[in-house]
N, C-alpha and C positions, 0 to 999 in steps of 0.2 A: 758393866757389860752391856747394859741397855743404852748408856749414853752415846758411845760411838755409833752404835747401830741406828739409834733414832736420828742422830745428826746426819748420818749417811743417807737415810731415807728421805730426810728433808731436802738435802742437797740434790739427790737424784730426782726428786719431784720437781724442784725448781728448774733443773736442767731440762726436764721433760716439758715444762711449760714453755721454756725458751724454744725448744724444738717445735712445739705446737704453734707458737707465734710465728716462727720462721716459715712453717708450712703454709699458714694463712697468708703471709706476705708473698710467698712464691705463687700461690694460687691467684692472689690479687694482681701480681705482676703479669702473669700469663694472660689473665682476662684483659688487663689493660693493653697488652700488646695486640690482642685480637681486636679490641674496640678502642683504638687510639683516640678517636674523637671524644668519646665519653671520658677517657682518662685525662685528656687535656682540659676539658671543662671542670672535671673534678679537682684536678691539681690547682687550677686557677681559683676555684671557690675555697679550697683549703688555704691557699696562699692569702686570699683576701681576709678570711676569718682570722688567720694568724696575725696579720697586720692589725686588724681591728682589735682583737683581744690584747695584743701586745701594746697597742696605743692606749687602751683603757687602763691597763696595769701601769704603764709609764705615767699616765696622767694622775693616777692615785698616788704613786710614789712622789711625783712632783708636788702634789698638794700637801703630802705629809712633810716634805722638806721645804715648805714655804718659809721665806725669810733668809734662805741661804743664797749664795752667789750664783748657783746653777739652777735656781728655780725656774726662771724664764726659759732657759735652754731646754730643760726637761719638758716644759709645757709646749714649746714649739715642736720638739721632736715627737712628742705624743700626739699633738694635733695633726702633724704630717702623716704619721702612721694611721691614725683614724681615718683621715681623708682618703689616703691611698687604699685602705681596706674597703671603704664604702664604694669607691670607684671600681675596684677590681670585682667586688661582689655584684654590682649593678651591671657591669660591662665585662664579663669574663672573656667573651670572644675577642673584643677589641684589645684587651690586655694581652691575650695570647698572641695576637698578631704583632703587637709592639715588642713583646719579649722574644718572639721568634726572629724578628728583624734584628734585635740586639744580639741574639745568639749567633745569627749568621755573620754579622759584622765582627763579633769576637772570633769566630772560626777563621774568617778571612784574615784579619790582622795577625792573629796568632800563627796561622800558617805561613804568612809572608815573613814575619819576624824569624820564625824557625828556619825557613829556607835561606834567607839572607844571612842569618847568624851562622848557620852551618857552613855556608860557602866561605864566609869571611874568616871564621875561627879555624875551620878544618881540624877539629879535634878528633880524638879516637872514636867518638860516637857519631861521626859525621853521617854515616849511612842511615843510622836509626833516626837521627834528627831530621834528615832530608825526607825520610818516609813519613814521619809525624807531620812535618810541614806540608807536604803534598796532600796528605789525607785531610788535614784541617782546611786547606785551601779548597780542595775538591768538595768537601762537605759544606763549607760555607757557600760556595757557588751553587750547589744543588738546592740548598734551602732558599737562597736568595732568588734564584730563577723561578722557583715554584711558589714564591710568596704572592698573595696571602694564603693560598691553599695549603701551603706547607705548615701553617700554624695549626691546622686541624690534627696533625699527627706528630710533629716534631717534639713538642713539649710532653705530650702524652707518652710518646715512646721513651723519652728520657726518664720520665717519672716512673713508668712501668719497669724499666730496666733497673732503676735504683731500688724499687721494691723487690724485684727478683733477686738481685745480688745481696741485698741486706737479708732477705729471707734465707738464702742459701748459707750466708755466714752464720745466722742464728741457728740454723739446723746443724751445721758443723760444730758449733760451740756446744749445743745441747747434747748431741750424740757423743762427742768427745768427752764432755764433762761427766756424763753418766757412766761412760766406760772407766774413766779415772776413778770416780767414786766407787764403782763396783770393785775395781782392782784393790783400792786401798782398804775397803771393807773386808775383802777376802784375806788380805795380809793381816789385818787386825784380828780377824777370827782365828787365824793360825797361830799368832803370837800370844794373844791374851789367854791365860789358863782358864779352864772351866772351874766350876764350883767344887767338883770332886777332886780335881788336881790340887787346888789351893788348900783343901782340907788335908789331903794326904801328904803334902809336902812337909808340914811341921811334924807329923807323926814319924816320917822317915828320918828327919833330923834328930828326933829324940832317940830313935833306935841306934 
């Protein structure tokens, strides 16, 4: 009797923590959308530290696997990650400008390929593909024409939107999971006999 109830409470508590984490991410995303410049620098610093820590971990793995055929490849990749991490941490604004330019070029090339591909192929989703291509092309031009000033808000906006949508997803999972656990617990409480019923059942059979 206590087993399912205890497990249900643990699951409900876990889903509650997920919802709380999602709420924090949503708040962080909203703050990032308001202060996009701070969000851009924060995302660059996080990116740099991820590269640095990943490079150090990769270097440790490479040292552990010394004597193998991929030892030097692991060392080179780890060294590149460490160097890139140090550069990003020391120059977050310059890195943001470079990545913003790269993003603008990706939007431009993706938009052009979608436009040309939709016109050439003329598939059933031609209108939707044309709209996507036009939007990507327009976004790339807007970012490129306002560069390098656009680097102060483009990456921060994307980073904040990612936090916002991830947070909303976690909130939905947490609330939905708690509802499912509550429904299952109620069904179990209805189907599992109580102690008095389980004692009374053998006596009725004997009669």
